[in-house]
N, C-alpha and C positions, 0 to 999 in steps of 0.2 A: 810127251814131246816137250823139248826144251824151248827156250826163247831164242835159240840160234836158228840159222838157215842153212839149207843144203847148198846154196849157191856160193861160189867164190867171189862174186861181185861184192865189193865192200859196201856199195850203196844199198844192198838188200839187208844188211845187218842192222838189227835193232839194238839200242843201248841195253845193257844188262839192267833188268828191273824185275821185281817179284811178279810172278804170274797172278792173274786175277783169280778169285776164288772159284769162278766157273770152270777154270781149267782143272782145279783140284777135284771138283765134284764129278767132272767127266772122266778124269783119270781113275777115280775110285768107284765108278758106277757099275763096274763089270759089264761094260759095253751096253749101258743104258738100262740095266735092270734095277739097280739100286735095291731098295726094299719096298718097291711099289706094291708087290703082291701082299706083303704083310700089312701095308697101310690100308688096303681095301677091306681088311677084316677089322680095322680099328673103329669101333662104334662110338668112341668118345668124341670124335670130331667128324664133321662132314667134309673135311678137306684132307690135304696131304702134308706130311711133316718133313722137316729137314730138307735134304737134297731132293727128295721126291717132288717137292713143289716145282723145282726147275726141270727135273728129268721127265715128267709127264709131257712136257712140251715137245720132246723128241718123238713122242707117240701121238702128236697132233692135238694136244689139249692144253688149255690154260685154266688154272683155277681162278674163279671169280666169285663175287657175291653180289647180291642185289643191293646197290647203295641207296636205293629209295627207302628201304626198310631197315638199314643198318642201325640208325639211331634208336628206332623203336625197339629193335631186338636187344640192343645194349641195355636199354632201360628195363627190359624184362629179364635181364641177366642171361641172355641167350647169345651164343656166338653168332657172327654174321651168317646169313643164309648162303652157305658155301655150296658151290656147284661147279661144273666145268662147262667150258665151251669147247666143242670139237670141230676141227676143220678137216674136211675130207680131202684125200689126194685124188685129183681129177685132171690129169694133164690134158690141156686143150679144151677142158670144160665140157666134154661130150658125155652124155648120160642117156640111158634108154628109158622109155616110158615106164617099163616094169620097175626099174631101179628107182625112178622118181616116186612111184606109188609106194614103194617100200620105205623111202625116207620120209614121205608124207605121213605114213602110218606111225612111224616111230616118233616123229615130232608131235603128233597129236596125242599119243598115249603116254609118252615118257619124258616130256620136257616141261619145264615150268611155264613157258610162254607159248608153246604150240606152234611156233613159227619155223620156217626155213629161211635162213638169211643167205642170199646170194652175195658173194664178196667180189671185190675187184682183183682178187687173185684167181678168178675164174673157177670158183668152186662154191660149195655151200658149207654153212656152219649150223650146227645145233647149238642153241643157247639154253642154259638152265637144266643141265642133266645132273641129277643128284647121285650120290655115291653108289647107291645100290643098283643104279641103272647103267653105270659106266661099263662094266664088263659085258653085260648083255648088249649094250650099244655096239661095241666092237664086233661082237659075234653076229649081230644083226647086219652090220655093214659087210662082214665077210660073206655071209649067206647071199648078199646081193652082188657079190663080186667087187666090193669096194674096200678101201682101208684108209687110215689116216697117218700112215707111216711118213715121217719126215715132212710134215706140213708146218712145223714150227721147230724152234731150237736152232742150234748152230750147224745147219745142214743146208743142202740145196732144197729149196721148197717147191711147191706146186709149179710146174712149168706151164707158162702161158702160151697160147697160139692164137693168132688172128682168127676171128670168127666170121670171116667174110662169107656170106651166103651165096655170092655170085660166082666167085672163082672156085667152083666145086672141085675140079680135078686137082688144081694146085693146092687148095686147102687140104685135101685128103693126104697129099704127099707131105706137106708141112706138118700136119697133125701127127702123122706116123713118126716123124722125126722128133716131135715134142714128146711123144710117148717113149721113144727109144732113149732120149736124153734123160728123161725122168728115171727110167729103170736103171740106166747105167750108173747114175750118180746116187742111187739109194744106199743107205747103210746096209751092210751085210749081216749085222747082228741079228740073231733070232729072238731078241728080247721081246719084240712085239708079239710074235706068235706064241711064245712061251707064257707070257703074262695074260694075254687077252683071249687067245684061241686054244688054250690048254694044249700047247705044243709040248716039245720035249722038256726035260728037266731044266730048271732055271739057269744053271751054269755048268758047263762041261769043264773037265780038267784040261781039255785040249785048248790051246790058244786059238782065239777067234781073230781073224785078220780083217782089217778095214783098209784095203789097199788104196782106195781113193780118198776117203774122208780122214783116214788116220785114226789112231786109237783115242785121241782126244777131239776128234771131229774138227770142224772148222773154227776159226777164231770168232766168227759171228754168223748171223743168218746170211744166206746167199740166195739171190733170186735170178731166175732165168726166164727168158721169153723168146718166142719165135714170132717174127712179124712178116706179113706179106704186104709190101707196098702196093698201092699208095695209101693204105689205111693204117694209121698208127693207133689202132684201138686198144693195144696192149700197153701204151705209154712206155715206149722202149727205154726212156731215160730214168725210169724207176727201177731198173734192173741191173744187177752186177754183170750179167752175161747176156748178150743179145745175138740172136741169129736172124739176119735179115735175108729173106728168101730171094734168090735171084733166078729168074726164069728165062729160058730161051725157047722160042716157038711153043710157048705155053707149057714147057716142061721144066721142072725144077732141076737146076744144074749145080747148085751150091749155095753157100751163105756168105754174106759179109758178116764179120764178127766184130762186135763192139764190147767193151768192158768198162766197168767202173761207174755206172749210173747209180743213183740212190738219193733219197729225199729226206731221210731222218736228220734231226739236229737236236740240240739241247738249248733251251732258253738261257741266255746269258753267257753261253760258252761259244766264243767266236772261233774256236778251233774246230767246231762242228758246223757242217754246212751241206746243203744239197748240191748235187753236181750232175751234169750230163755225162753220158757214156762216151768213151773215146774209141775211135776206129783202130782196129789192128790190121785187118786185111780180109781177103777173100779166101775161102777154102772150098774145094770140091766136096761132093757128098760123102765120098769114101773117107774123108778126114774129119767128119763132123764130130763123132764121138771122141776121137783123139784130141781135138782142140778143146772140147768140153772138159775132158779129164785133165788136160794140161793146165787150163786156166784155174780150175778148182784146186789142183794140187799145188800150183804156184802160190795161190792165195792161202792155202792151208799152211805152207811152209814159211811164207813171208809176212803174213798178216800179223798184226799186233795182238799178242795174247796177254799183255800186261794191262792195257788200257782199253776196255771194251768200247769206249766212246770213240776210239781211233782205230777200230779193228776192221771196219768194212773195207771192201776192195778199193773203193775210191781213195781212201787214205793211204793204202799201199801204193797206188799209182802216184799220188802226190809226193810220197816220200822217195820212191826209187826212180820215177820218171816212166813215161809210157814206153819209150824205146827199150829201156832195160827190161821192163816187164814183158814186152813183146818178144825180145830175144830169148828170154827164159822159156816162154811158152813154146816158141819154135823148137828149141832144143828138146823139150820134153815130148812134143808130139812128133818129132822126127822129120819135119819138113818146114819149109818156109811159106809164109803167107804170100799170096799173089796180091797185086794192087786191088784196092777197093773197086768193085764194079759200080757203075752208076745206079742210083736209086733215088726216088723222090717220094716224100709223104705229102699228100694234099688234103687229107681229112682225118678226123679223129671221131671217136664216139661210135655209136651203132646206127644202122639204117633202120629206123623204127618203121614198122608196117610190113607189107608184103613185098617180096622181091622174087623174081623168077630167074632160074639159072639156065645155062645153055642146053640142058637136057630136058627142059620143060617142067621141072619140079619147082614147087613154091616153098618159100621160107618166110615165116612170120616172126618178126622181132617184136616182142612184147616189152614195153617200158614198165619196169618194176621200180617204183620210187624207193630209194634207199636199199633196194634189193630185198626188202622185207616181204616175204610171201606169207600172208596171213589173211584171215577173213576179217576185213574191216566192215564197219557199218555201211551198208549200201554198196560195198565193193568186196565181195567174197572171193578174193584173188586165189587163195589156197584151194578152195573148192573148185574154182574154175580151171586151174592148171591140172588138178587131179581128173576132172571131167575130160579134159583134152587128152591126158595120158591114157585114159581107158580106151580111147578109140584111135589114137594116133599110130600110124604104121611106120613112121620114120624114127628120128631121134630128137633129143633136146640138146641145145648148146647153151651153156652158161657163158656169159660174156664177161670181159674184164671191166665192164662198166655197170655191172650189177643187174643186167637185163637177161632175158630168156628168149632163145630162138626156138621156135617149133620148126624143125628142119625136115626137108625132104617130104613135103606134102604133095601127094598126087592131085592133079587138077580136080578129080571127082570128089575129093574130100575137103577141098578148100572152103566151100560155103559152110559146111557143118562146123568146121573148126572156128571159122570167123564168127559164126553165130554164138558159139559157146564163149568165145573171148569177149564179145560185146555184152552178153548177158551177165557176165561175172565182173565187169569193170576192167578187164584186161586190155581192152581197146577203147580209147576215148579220143574222138576226133577233135574235141575242144581243147586238149592239152597243147600248149604252145612249145615251141622249140627250146625256150629257155629252161623249161623243166627237164627236158631231155639232156641238156648240157650241164646239169647241176648234180653234184654227188657229195656224199658225206660218209665218214666212217661211223662205226656203231656208237662209240663213246658211251655216255651215261645211259642207263644206270649200271651196266654190267662191266665195262672195261675198267680195270683198276688204275690205269694210267691217265684216264680222262681228267682234264682240268676244266673243261667247259662242254656244253651241249654241242652235238653235231647232228646226228640222225634226227633227233626229235625236233630240232629247230629248222631243219632244211626246208620243209614244205612252206612254212610261213615266211622264211627269208626269201625263198624263191618268189612267193606271191609279191613281196615288196619290190624285188628287182623287176619283176614283170610290170608292176605299176609305174616304176621309174621309166622303163622303156616306153610304155604307153604315153606317159607324160611328155616325153621328148620325141614322140612320133617315130618310134623305132620298134613298133609292134612285131614286125617280121624278123627282127634280129635276135641273136642269142650271144651270150657271153659265157665262156667256159668258167664255171663258178664252182668252187669246192670248199668244204668245211672239214677240218679235222680237229678233234677235241684235245689234242696234245701235239707236241712237235715230233712225234715218232713217225709221222708221214703216211699213215694208213689210208687217209682220205685223198692222197696225192694232190694236196693243195699246192704243193711246190711245182706243179706243172699246169697251173690254172692261169687264166687271165686275171681273175680275182680269186685270191686264196686267203681263207681265214684260218688261223692257227690259234687254238684255244690257250688262254692264259689263266682265266678264272671264270666263274659262273657269270655269263653275260659279257665277258671281255675277251678280245681277240687281238692278235697282231694281224694287220692288214697288209697283204702282199699284192703287188700289181706288176703287170708287164710280161707275163707269159704269153705265148701265142696260141693261135687256134689249133695248130697241128701238133703241139706238145713237144717242141724242140728247144724251148727257152725257159730258163728258170725265172720266176717272178722275183722282184726285189721288195724288201721290207719298206713299206711306205709310211705307216703309222703303227706305233707300238702301244699295246695294252689299252685299247679304246673300247668303248661300249658299243652295243649294237646300234644305238641311236646315232652315235657319232659316225659309225661306219656308213650308215644310210645317208647321212648328210654329205659325207665326202663323195659317195657314189652318185648322189643326185647332181652335185656340181660337175663331176667328171663325165657322167653320161650325157649331161647337157652339152658340155664342150664337145664331146665326141659327135653328137648329133649335128652341131653347127660347123665343126671344123674338120671333119673326117675327109679323107681323099678317096674318091671312088668307093670301093667296097671294103675299105680298111677295117680290120677287126679292132676291137677295143684295146687288146693288149699291144698291138702294133702302134695304135694311136698314142697311148700314154707314153710309150718310149719315144716316138717321133717328135712329140711336142715338148719333151723334157720333163714330164711329170715325174718319171723315174728314168734312170739310165739302164740300158740293157746289162744284165749280169754276164760278164765275159770270162772272168778268171777267178772263181772262188778258190780259196776263202778270202782273198785279199779285198774284194770289193762287194761282197754279198750284203753286208750289214749296213752299208751306206746307201742312201737313196740316190746319190749322184756320184 
């Protein structure tokens, strides 16, 4: 694919510029095959060479190494402890107890860390899979009815769906659409089956078509979510494409469609910025897949393939304008959007604990700090979830907030499941709501992009925020607090009331002013400061919040109202200034 566009609208045309090297490797990859199979047989390295380092991402994997032991291994003249992280494709986050027990077994027997990591893309990750176990891992997943196709790389990634345990009938409809969208936007190449599942020969002489993603796939990663108001548990503004469920008489009738959300940026580069998604309009259910395809193909053709830092959907919207983008989508899907239907978000996060639905079934949302399912001292979480899976007759739902729902529990099984959860530390009545409102990305020691700690410092940082809330007589309050180890956005700090973005070990950019429901981007308040300085600032600001707040005003609304920071209204022009 060239750097030109199929549209005649001059505003959609990009200046002529050399394509990024990622475009070359996709073009030459034989539809994502590369020489991955040959690399698997290379015993001289534990990793992947050349283009394959990037291509395995399209198969749901990232090559990593344990940075805690990197220096020691170098001193021993050993290469870094290379391994892969795999992210499963799990639209809507639903998994059966049998599947859970299968991934539990693989994590225990074939990974360096033994854990299952629940992610805020509503799926799970294996961390620390060595080369010899990579192909068996994919075959293991296939045996369980799972795969990792298109969970990374320049494709549409795992499709999120609100995990509301109360709106059971509406959730089921929305979840089915999340699955359909995921399937519709998948790559058509058989590379995954050929390499990992011993499918047909590696490359046919017949041309292989990618009618939606194109032969060089998308310019950059693409994220999609389905949300059911009033709960914004999927953080709609972290996604390129959003379907907001609209119901009439408790029946799903269609979706409001939003485009162009995203949170990643680059330190020191003011041309990169987070942004909220923009409304296009309403579509009935029979146009859902058509609009998904039209948005993806428009971004495929109009996105920037020369500068990957400017290649996300939100930058395409900034360049051409929402109206021009919308008109192109309407042309491609063959109909016009209806006006946006009314919708309101009133809450975010998960409803921890038991909830009963209209059919009398129970749903238990278990808080999993950092999403890390592992047997910790005095908290054998992994063993506990496995014990529940062995007796549970319903299903599990992984949430976009790194938690786990034991769904569809019959009343007669409720007490037994609760007992297991309590015995294994999965239910703790002493945890405060601040801990539930805090989240971090994986970061060190495995993420190669990490500049600072995130997951490993979140528990202690949350302790200190709780102490500040107690100090200022706000024990029953919570602030949406998130840490990400780099500016890539995985921890969704750019939708928090307090967001920390890693700059170096022990140093972060402090962002303030998001809101409780996740519809406002926080603004940079202090740059490159230590954790001690962060806590000093928070001590002062939380104290002011306690004394000066109006009614039940949340922290993010307070700091905007009193002028600590100004609300971010129009990125990129005002994001990097506190006022």
